[in-house]
N, C-alpha and C positions, 0 to 999 in steps of 0.2 A: 574443526571445532569453532574457530573464529569466524570463518565464512558462514558457518551455520547461523550465527547471530544475525547476520544480514539477511538470511533467508526467512527469518521470522519478522523482519522489519515491516513488511507491508501487509501482513495478514491479520493483524489484530487491532489496528488503530484506524477504524473506519473514517473518523473525522479527518484524518491526516492523509488518507490514501485515495483520494479522488473517488469516494465511495459511490458517486452517481454513475460513474462509467459503466455502461451496460455491456461492453464487449470484452472478449478475451484479449489479454495481452500475455503471451507466453513469458514466463519469468526467467528470462535469460539474466544472468548476473549483471545487474546494471545499476547505475546511480539513480537516486530518486529523481534527479532532473531528467535522466534518460527515461524514467518511467512516466514522467509527464509526456515526453515525446512518444512513448509507447503506453499511452494512458490506460489506467485501470489494470496495471500489471497483474497477470493472472494469479500467480502464486503469492504475490505480495510478501515475499521473502521472510520466512517464518522465524528468524531468531531475534534480531535486534528489537523488533517491535514487541515481541513477547516480553523481553526484559524491560523495554520502555513501559510496557503496560504494567508490569509488576511495580515499577517505580511509582506510578501514580497512586497505587494502593498505599504504599508505605508513606508517601508524602501527603496523603489526603488529610491526615491529622494536622500536619504542619502548614498545609496550604488549603484552608477550608474552601476557598473560592474555586478550587479545582473541581470539586464535585457538586457545586451549587446547581448547575443546570441539569444534573442527573438525578435529582432527588424525587421528582414527581413525574412518573411515566404517563400519568393522566393529567392533561393540561386544561385548566379552566381559562377561557379566553374572553377578551372583551368582544362586544358585538362586532361582527365582520364589517359593518358599515363605517366603523371608526377608522378603518385603514383605507387610505386613498391609494389607488393603483393607476397605472398608465391607462390611457383610453383603450377600451376593449376592441378587439378586431371584430369585423362583421361576423354575425352568427354563421356557423357552418351549415351548409346544406348537404343534401344527400350525395351530391356530386363530389364534394371535397372532404367529406367526413372521413376521418382515419379510424378504422376499427381493427386493422391488422397490419402487420409489417409487410410491406411490399417493396420490391425493387424492380427497376427496368431490367431487361435481359442482360444488358451490358454490365450494370452494377451488380446484378446477381452473380454473374460469372466471376467478376473481380472479387466480390466478397467471399465466395467459396474458395477461390484459388488462394487468396491472401490468408484466410483463416487456416486452411489446410497447411500452408507453408509455416504459419506460426506454430501450429501444433507439432509439426515435424522438428522445427528448430528447438522447441522446448525440450523434447525428448533427446534430441541430439546433444544439446547443451548438458543435460543431466548425465548422459552416457560419457561424454568427454570429461566431465568433472570427476566422475568415479574412476575412469580409466587413468587419468593423469595422477590421481592420488595413489592408486595401486601401483602405478609405474614408479612413482617416487619412492614408495616403500620397497617394492620387490627388487629394484635396481640398486638399492643401498644409497640412493641419492640423499635421502633424509639424513642418514648417518654422516655422509660426507659434508653436507652443509653444516651439521653440528660440529664436526671435527674442525672445519674451517673456522667457525666462530670461536671454538676453544683455543685454536692456535693463535688467535689474535689477542685474546685476553683471558685471564683466569677469573675475572669478575663475572659471576653468573648473570647479574643484571645486564651487563654490557654484552654478554653472549646473546641474550635475548634480543637486544637491539640490532644485532647482526643477523641472527637466524630468522626472525620473524619477517623482516622486510624482504629477505632473499626468497623465502618461501612464498610470500605474497606476490612477488614479481613473477615467479614461475607460473603460479596459478593464473595470474592476470593475463600473461602472454599466451598461455594455453587456450584461454577463452576468447582471445582477440579475434580469431577467424569467425567465430559465431557472431560476435558483435558486428563485424564488418558485413557479413551476409545479412544480418538483421537490418542494419541501416540501409543497405542497398535495396532490400525488399521494401522497406518503408518509403524510400524515395521513388521506387518504381511504381508503387501504387498510390503515390501522391499523398501519403499520410505524413511524411516528413518533408520539410523544405530546407533542412539544415545542410549547409555545405560540408564537404569532407574535412576542410581545415577546422571549422568550428566544432564539428563532431569530435575530431581527434583531440582538440583542446579540452573539451568536456570529459572525454574518456580519460585523459591524463590527470585532470583535476580530481576526478572521482577516485582514480587509482591512488593518488596521494592521500586523500581523505580516508579511504578505506584502509590503507596501510597504517596510517596513524591510529585508526580504531583497532586494527589487529594488534598493534604493538601494546596499546594500553590494556586491552582485554587479555592478551597473551601473558603479559607480566603479572596481571592480577591472578590469572589462572595458575601460573608457576608459583606465585607466592602461596596460594591456597594449597597446592599439592605439597609443597615443601613443609608447610606449617602443620598440615593434617592429612597424611596419606590416606586415611580411611574416611574422612568426612569432607574432603576438599570439594566435592560436588555441591554440598550444601553451603559451605562458606563462600565458594566462588559465586554461587547464586546471590548471596547477600552482598558481596563486594561489587558485583556488576550493577546493582540497582542505581546507586547515585550517579554513576557514569552515564548510564542509558537515560536516566531521567533528565540529566543536563543536556544530552543530545536532543531529546525530544523537545525540550524547552527552547534550545538555541537554533534548531533547524530552520524555522521560518525567519529568524533574525539574522543568521550568519550564513548557513549553508545554501538555502534556496537562492538568495541574491547572487551567489557565485555563478549561477547557471541561467538565471532569467532576470529581466528588469521588471521592477514593480513600481507602481505609482498609486497615490490615493484614488480610489474609485470616484470620490466626489469631484475630483478635478475635471473629469470628462463626462461623468454620468450622475449628475446631482439628483435627478428625479428617481433613478433606480436606487441610488444609495438611500434616499429617504424611505423608499418602499421596503428595502431590505431591513432597515432599522426597525420599522414597525412590525415586519414579519418576525424578526428575532424576538421582539417583545411578546408577540402572540405565542411564539414557540417556547417561551420561558427562558430565553437566553438574554444575555446582556452584552452585546457586541456593538459599541458605538461606531459612528461613521468613520472615525479616525482609525478604526481597526479593519476597514474594508479596503481591499487593494485590487487593482487591475494588473494582471500579469501579461506581459508582452509575449504570449506564447506563439504568436504568428511569426516570430523571427525564426522559429525552429520547427513548428508543427502546424498542421491544418486541423488537428483534432480538437474536440469540444470538451470542456470540463469546467467544474467549479468545485471548491472544497473548503472545509473549515479545518484549521490546523492550530497546533500549539495549545497551551493552557496558561491560565493566570495572565501575567503581563504580556505573554507572546501570542495569546489566542487571537485569531483573525479570520476573516472571510477573504478568499481569493477567487477571483473570476477570470477565466481566460478571455482575452480579447477576441479570440476566434468564436467563442460562444455568443458574444454580443453581436457579432456580425451575422451569425446564422440563425439565431433564435430571437423571438419576440420578447419584450419585457415580461409578458405574462408567463411565457415558458421558462424564462430565467428564474422567476419567482418559484416555480415548481421545482426546478433543479435545486435551488437553495433550500426549499422546504424539505427535500429529501436529505440534504446534508445536515440540516438542523435536527432531523429525526435521530441521527446517530448520537447526538449529545443528549437530547431530551429523553430518549428511550433507554438511557443507561448502557448503550452499546460499548462505550469506552470502558466503563466500570466492569461490565460483564465480560468483555474481551480481556481485560486485565486478569480477572479471576481465572478464566478459562485457559488463557495462554500461560499464566503463571504456573498453573498445575502442569501443563504440557512441558514447559521448560524444565521444571524441577524433576519431572519424571524422566525426561530425556537425559539430563545430567546424571541422574542416578543410574540409568541403564548404561550410559557411556562409561561410568566408573566400573560397573560390574564387567562389561564386555572388554574394556581396556585390559584389565588384569588377565582375563582368559586369553585374549589375543597375544599379549606379551608372553604368557607362559608357553604358548605354542610356537609363535613365529618371532619372538623378540630377538633371540640370538641370531637367527638367520638374517633378520633385517638390521642387525647391529643396533638395536634399541634396548637399553639396559634397565628400564624401569619407568614408572609414570613420571618421575621427576626429570627424565631425559627430555631435552628440548625436541628431539626427533619424535617423541611420543605425541606431540601436537598434531602430527600428520594423521596418526591413527584416530585421534579424537575428532579431527575434522571429518575424516571419512565416516565415522560412526554418526555424527550429528547430521551430516549431509544425507546419509541413508535414511535416518529416522525422519528428517524433514520431508524427503521424497515420499516415503511410505505413508506418512500421516496426512498427505495432501488431501485425500478424499474427506477425512474427518474435519480438517481445518476449513476447507472450502465449503463443505456442507453447512457448517456453522455460519460461515460468512453469508451464504445464500439466504439463510433464514433471516439474518439481521438486515440484509439488503431489501428483502421483501417487506419487512416491517417498516423500514425507512420509506419505501414507496408508499405504503398506506398512510404513514404520517404526513408525507408531502401532499398527498391527495386531500387529506382532511384539512391540512393547514391552509390551503388556498381556496377551499370550498367556501363560497360566500364572499370571497375577496375578488376572485377572478371569474368573470362570467364564462360559463361552459368549461369549468375547470377540468373535468374528465377528458374532454376533447383536447384541451390545451396540453395536458400531460401526455396523452397519446401522441399528439403531434410532435412533442419534444423528443419522444423516443424514436419516432419515424425520422425526424431530422438528424438525430444522433446516429442512427443506423445507416442512413444513406451517406452521411459524411464520412463515418469511420469504417465503413464496409463491415458492419457486424454480420457475423455468420447467421444466415436466415434459418438454418436447421443443423445445429451442431450435433455430431454423433453422440449417442447416449454415454459412451465410455468417456469421451472428452469432457462432457458436461460433468459427469460424476467425479473425474479426477482433477480437472483444471478450473472449472468455472467458479469464481468467487461471487458472481451475480447470477440470478436466474437469466436464461436466454432472453435477449431483447424482445423477441416476438411474443414471449409469454408475458413480459412486463407490459407491453403495449396493450395486449388484449385485456389484461387485468385492469389497467388504468381506465380503459374505455368502459368497462363493465361495472366498476366499483361504484355503487350508489346506495349505501345504507339509508340515506335520507329519503330517497324515493320509495323505499320499501318499508318505511316507518320504523327502522331499526336505529339504535344509537350508534354513532361512530365509535371506533375502537379506542382512539386516543384523544382526539380534540373534542372537548366538551364545551358547550356554550356557557354563557354566564348564568349563575344560579338565579 
């Protein structure tokens, strides 16, 4: 149940989840910082973000600025010439024009091997997760951990402070081999440059943070079940909202700096900062220069990315230093334009509504299934009711199963939004960046070459795992998208009246 919240974490907040990332990253249970190192995490963990999404709905009335940038999906912009951009690169010629995703033979072989290994690791991780939970139940271990907690104190609250961390530790250690293989794979294919000592420290820090989250959510869940055995699923849904909203707000301020170093973008890239400020205005956003940061991603990863995160006072633009090393300023503007699209096109609000419904449905189904499972196997597993701490293991198994089975729906919805953000980014830089379509296409090519994006993912993998359209498709679309040349109005970015 509790781990399930983390599985929703990356799937519904596009502005926070490195939404530009075009390649798959199998969603092995990992920290957000580790998902930076494994950029664009494929499943984007469907629970915490769902709840965080819900929170923004509830708080929108109290925090009007939260939805300010989401009110007008059609944007009226100032004339493009009012925005100064870095000097344009030489016009592309037929020899160097990018119109499809291509790799050298060596990079192609690496991209295919790396991607196939990722897919296998994802399904292996899912299998291990379900197997361990079933083993904990069938062996009676869940009941023994509960008995141990009860032997130490009669206070139900303190029992939870013992039971939940022990359960979290077991699940975390069971997943450690997959994490180790994952990091070794990333190092082998030169996607990660993080040493094992640093990686282990990050793994431990995230484990502590996740355990703290488990404890808070577990105690809230227990309170809801004890207070209302028939409607706990709804009351827990309400109780979780302020906690998750606070997490979403504090993440860029407190959690992210625990794993990466940040500095003001203007300190090293004043011209780019000025351009991004103007682009944010054109996109209908209000993110001043002091909210733009450079992340020292190169200390741990070679991958490229940029993202917009937070809301209200914590909203900010973050750009990887690796991206600035591998992409031109014009390409960086397109990357940022894509990220802006998630805010302006109401993707956060829409994701909130979509995943709020998913979460509420999942909790209701968990409530119904929990009672049926307890009726059949409760005595055999020595779990004596929904109020039993050991019942958390059953709830966790149910939520994990629903998260896994709902992946095609969740990720299909995400692919739709990512495609819309691509269109927005293309329209945003049109008239600002010369040869904007070619610039966008080249940014995808650079991203794919650097990150070993799968050139031809299997249809099933795309259907089940991909949160973004395959990179090859995005590149072809970027190169071909030209409503202006066809005398058609752009879909989102309108010129001045």
